[in-house]
C-alpha positions as CSV (number, residue, x, y, z in Angstrom):
1,M,130.5,36.4,127.9
2,I,129.8,40.1,127.8
3,V,130.2,42.4,130.8
4,A,127.5,45.2,130.4
5,V,128.5,48.4,132.0
6,T,125.7,50.8,133.2
7,G,125.4,53.8,135.4
8,L,122.1,53.0,137.0
9,D,120.6,49.9,138.6
10,R,117.5,50.4,136.5
11,E,119.6,50.1,133.3
12,A,121.2,46.9,134.6
13,K,117.8,45.4,135.4
14,L,116.4,46.3,132.0
15,I,119.2,44.5,130.1
16,S,119.8,41.7,132.6
17,R,119.9,38.1,131.2
18,P,121.6,34.9,132.4
19,D,124.5,35.0,129.9
20,I,125.3,38.7,130.7
21,T,127.3,40.1,133.6
22,T,126.1,43.6,134.6
23,V,128.1,46.1,136.6
24,V,126.7,49.4,137.8
25,G,128.8,52.6,138.2
26,G,126.6,54.8,140.4
27,G,128.9,57.7,139.6
28,D,131.9,56.1,141.3
29,A,134.6,55.7,138.7
30,A,137.0,53.8,141.0
31,A,134.4,51.3,142.1
32,L,133.2,50.8,138.6
33,R,136.7,50.0,137.4
34,A,137.1,47.4,140.1
35,R,133.8,45.8,139.2
36,I,134.7,45.6,135.5
37,L,138.0,44.0,136.3
38,G,136.2,41.6,138.6
39,A,133.9,40.6,135.8
40,L,136.8,40.1,133.4
41,D,138.6,38.0,136.0
42,A,135.5,35.9,136.3
43,G,135.5,35.1,132.6
44,A,133.9,37.9,130.7
45,K,135.6,38.4,127.3
46,R,134.1,41.6,126.0
47,V,133.0,45.0,127.5
48,L,129.9,46.8,126.4
49,S,128.9,50.2,127.9
50,I,125.1,50.5,127.5
51,G,122.6,52.9,129.0
52,I,121.4,56.5,128.8
53,C,123.5,59.6,128.1
54,G,123.3,63.3,127.8
55,A,123.5,64.9,124.4
56,L,126.3,67.4,123.6
57,S,125.4,67.9,119.9
58,P,122.3,70.0,119.3
59,T,121.3,67.7,116.5
60,L,120.6,64.8,119.0
61,E,117.1,64.4,120.5
62,V,115.8,62.5,123.5
63,G,115.5,58.8,122.5
64,D,118.2,58.9,119.8
65,C,120.6,56.0,120.0
66,V,124.4,56.5,119.6
67,V,126.9,53.8,118.9
68,A,130.3,55.0,119.8
69,T,133.2,55.0,117.3
70,E,135.5,56.3,119.9
71,I,135.6,57.5,123.6
72,V,137.0,60.9,124.3
73,T,138.7,61.2,127.7
74,K,140.8,63.9,129.3
75,D,143.9,61.8,128.4
76,G,143.0,61.2,124.8
77,R,140.8,59.1,122.5
78,L,140.2,55.4,122.6
79,A,138.7,53.7,119.5
80,T,135.9,51.2,119.9
81,H,136.3,47.7,118.4
82,G,135.6,48.2,114.7
83,P,133.9,45.0,113.6
84,W,131.7,44.9,116.8
85,T,130.7,48.6,116.3
86,K,129.8,47.9,112.7
87,E,127.7,45.0,113.8
88,L,125.9,47.1,116.4
89,L,125.1,49.8,113.9
90,E,123.7,47.2,111.5
91,N,121.5,45.7,114.2
92,I,120.1,48.8,115.9
93,P,117.6,50.7,113.7
94,Y,118.3,54.4,113.3
95,A,121.5,54.2,115.5
96,Q,124.0,56.9,114.8
97,P,127.8,56.5,114.8
98,A,129.5,59.2,116.9
99,S,132.2,60.0,119.4
100,L,131.2,59.8,123.1
101,A,132.9,61.9,125.8
102,G,133.6,60.6,129.2
103,T,133.0,62.7,132.3
104,D,133.3,61.9,136.0
105,T,130.5,64.3,137.0
106,I,126.9,64.9,135.8
107,L,126.7,67.7,133.3
108,A,124.0,69.9,134.8
109,S,123.9,72.9,132.5
110,S,123.7,73.6,128.8
111,L,126.8,75.7,129.1
112,E,128.8,72.7,130.4
113,K,127.5,70.6,127.5
114,E,128.3,73.3,125.0
115,Y,131.9,73.6,126.3
116,L,132.5,69.9,126.2
117,Y,131.0,69.7,122.7
118,R,133.2,72.5,121.5
119,T,136.4,71.1,123.0
120,T,135.9,67.4,122.2
121,K,133.5,67.3,119.2
122,A,131.8,64.4,120.9
123,A,128.1,64.0,120.2
124,A,127.1,62.8,123.7
125,A,128.6,62.1,127.1
126,D,128.2,59.6,130.0
127,M,129.9,58.7,133.2
128,E,130.8,55.1,132.5
129,S,132.1,54.6,128.9
130,H,135.5,56.2,129.5
131,V,136.1,54.0,132.5
132,A,135.0,50.8,130.6
133,A,137.1,51.8,127.6
134,R,140.2,52.2,129.6
135,V,139.8,48.9,131.4
136,A,139.1,47.1,128.1
137,D,142.2,48.7,126.5
138,E,144.4,47.7,129.4
139,C,143.1,44.1,129.4
140,G,143.2,43.7,125.6
141,V,139.5,42.9,125.2
142,P,137.0,44.2,122.7
143,F,135.0,47.3,123.8
144,A,131.9,48.9,122.3
145,A,129.3,51.4,123.6
146,V,125.6,51.9,123.0
147,R,123.9,54.9,124.5
148,V,120.5,56.5,124.3
149,V,120.0,60.2,124.8
150,S,117.9,61.1,127.9
151,D,118.5,64.9,128.0
152,S,119.2,67.2,125.1
153,A,122.1,69.6,124.7
154,A,120.0,72.6,125.5
155,R,118.4,71.0,128.6
156,A,119.6,71.9,132.1
157,L,119.0,69.4,134.8
158,P,117.1,70.4,138.0
159,P,119.0,70.3,141.3
160,A,117.0,67.3,142.5
161,A,118.3,65.2,139.5
162,M,121.8,66.1,140.6
163,V,121.4,64.4,144.0
164,A,119.2,61.5,143.0
165,M,121.8,58.8,142.2
166,T,123.2,56.6,145.0
167,K,126.6,54.9,144.8
168,T,124.8,51.7,143.9
169,G,123.0,53.3,141.0
170,G,119.7,53.5,142.7
171,V,117.6,56.6,143.7
172,D,118.0,58.5,146.9
173,I,114.4,59.4,147.5
174,M,115.1,61.4,150.6
175,A,117.8,63.5,148.9
176,V,115.3,64.3,146.1
177,L,112.6,65.2,148.6
178,R,115.0,67.5,150.5
179,S,115.9,69.2,147.3
180,L,112.3,69.7,146.3
181,A,111.4,71.1,149.7
182,A,114.3,73.6,149.5
183,Q,113.5,74.6,145.8
184,P,109.8,73.7,145.0
185,A,110.0,75.7,141.8
186,Q,112.0,73.0,140.2
187,I,109.1,70.5,140.3
188,P,108.0,71.1,136.7
189,A,111.6,70.7,135.4
190,L,112.0,67.4,137.4
191,I,108.8,66.1,136.0
192,R,110.0,66.9,132.5
193,T,113.3,65.3,133.2
194,A,111.6,62.1,134.4
195,W,109.4,62.0,131.4
196,E,112.4,62.4,129.0
197,A,114.2,59.6,130.9
198,E,111.2,57.3,130.5
199,K,111.4,57.9,126.7
200,A,115.1,57.1,126.8
201,F,114.5,53.9,128.8
202,R,111.9,52.7,126.3
203,A,114.4,53.3,123.5
204,L,117.1,51.4,125.5
205,H,114.7,48.5,126.0
206,R,114.4,48.2,122.2
207,C,118.2,47.9,122.0
208,R,118.5,44.9,124.4
209,H,118.8,42.4,121.5
210,V,122.4,43.6,120.8
211,L,123.5,41.8,123.9
212,D,122.9,38.4,122.2
213,P,126.4,36.9,121.9
214,R,125.5,35.5,118.5
215,L,125.5,39.1,117.1
216,A,129.2,39.5,117.9
217,P,131.4,39.2,114.8
218,E,134.2,36.7,114.6
219,P,137.1,36.6,115.2
220,F,138.1,39.0,118.0
221,G,141.8,38.5,117.4
222,E,142.7,35.7,119.8
223,L,139.1,35.6,121.1
224,S,136.5,33.4,119.3
225,L,129.4,40.9,121.0
226,D,116.7,53.9,138.2
227,L,114.6,56.6,138.4
228,G,112.5,54.0,140.2
């Protein structure tokens, strides 16, 4: 069984199926770690980080799919499982192999993205893959990551997007409304952000087939693959 690691409840619902265990981060790294460990204790044998991400490389566009070859953390680099990563690349049309950077906070500005790109050479970043990769490494289980770009490297996120996510991966509507009331000029940017997120979610929907356990290569060592 695969444990699919997402940041948002909407991502988890999109990829949900009876033979998949989904865990949602909601921006809380410690809680996400505990949830992944719980899923592995319950019988999951593999860890897949799957969802949306922010581009760091200026060559990536919204809707592009990245299959991680490694996860870059502040403590170093963790390679993804080679055969599984290869299988994912073969089964996702137009997917690009690349490094993913892990971050504990949302990257709001293009300057933050440019700095992380320059210092890590990672093509994209998310808030869950580094947590999932560490847990998988500690537990000795295969890890892979599939992420779809929802905001480009040049795109700055509006303030409302920074306060939208709840600890359960849902949307804090009241926080968004308060932000819009305080800064109504951000409304066009928020609409654009939502539109780009929709494009990313559509692309992610087309990647759901990689959660089919039959696509996982054998052997695995001692093992027998909301914005509203």
